[in-house]
Residue, then its C-alpha position, 0 to 999 in steps of 0.5 A: m430449680v425443678e425446671a433446671l432439673e427437668s431439662a438437664d441431661g445429667l447432674l453433679w451432686s456434691s456435699p460435704l460430710y456432716q455427722g456421717s451423712v450429707a449436709g442438712s441443706f443438701k437433704n433439705a433441697l432434695d426434700w423440697l424438690h417437688l413436681p406439681s404431681g407431687s412426685v419427682y423422678l429423675t429416671d435415667k438421668p446420670i448423676g455424678l457424686i462428689s463429697v468433701s471431707g477429711g479423708t476417705q470417710g467422704l464415701q459415707a456422704i456418697n453412699a447417702m447420696e446414692f440412696s437418694v439417686r435410686a429413690l428418685r430413679g436416677w442413675a448414679v455414675p459408677y465412678v465417684v469422687p471423695v475429695p479430701r479438704a487438702a485438695f482445695e486452696e481458696d475455693r480452687v482445686v490445687d491437687p492435680s490428681v483430684e482435678r483429673q478425677l473431677k474431669m473424669l467424673g464430668s466426662e462420664v456424666v456427659r457421656l452417659a447423658e448422651h447415651f441415654t438421650v440416644h437410646e430409649s432403653p439403655d443397657h445399664a450393664t454394658e454402660c457400667a462395663r464401659a465406665r469401668d474400662r474408661v476409668a481403669a484406662a485413665v489411671 
């Protein structure tokens, strides 16, 4: 798992909402993530955040994940997707709006991963503004 994270250009994290936070298994996976040096940092790795819950409460799980992203020195993509359970049917996305949102999040993670790979010292403020403009244009 560590090797996959080290070689990844960007990541998508997803968790259902449990008791106002991320699933215990998700948190355990982060707790068990260690490099031989004893520390794990995902410096400037763009990470897209997704949660699934009964409604907008999913933002609570996204907020918890964002704290972990920052602790690991990653870069949380400004666009997040809280997905209502009703968007799924037999493990498939059936809501076209949610499907568009997930595709937008994926494209933002890829775009930022490419940007961070090309630019040694990325300008985060400019990238936040670009992300905001792209999302606004897609709505």
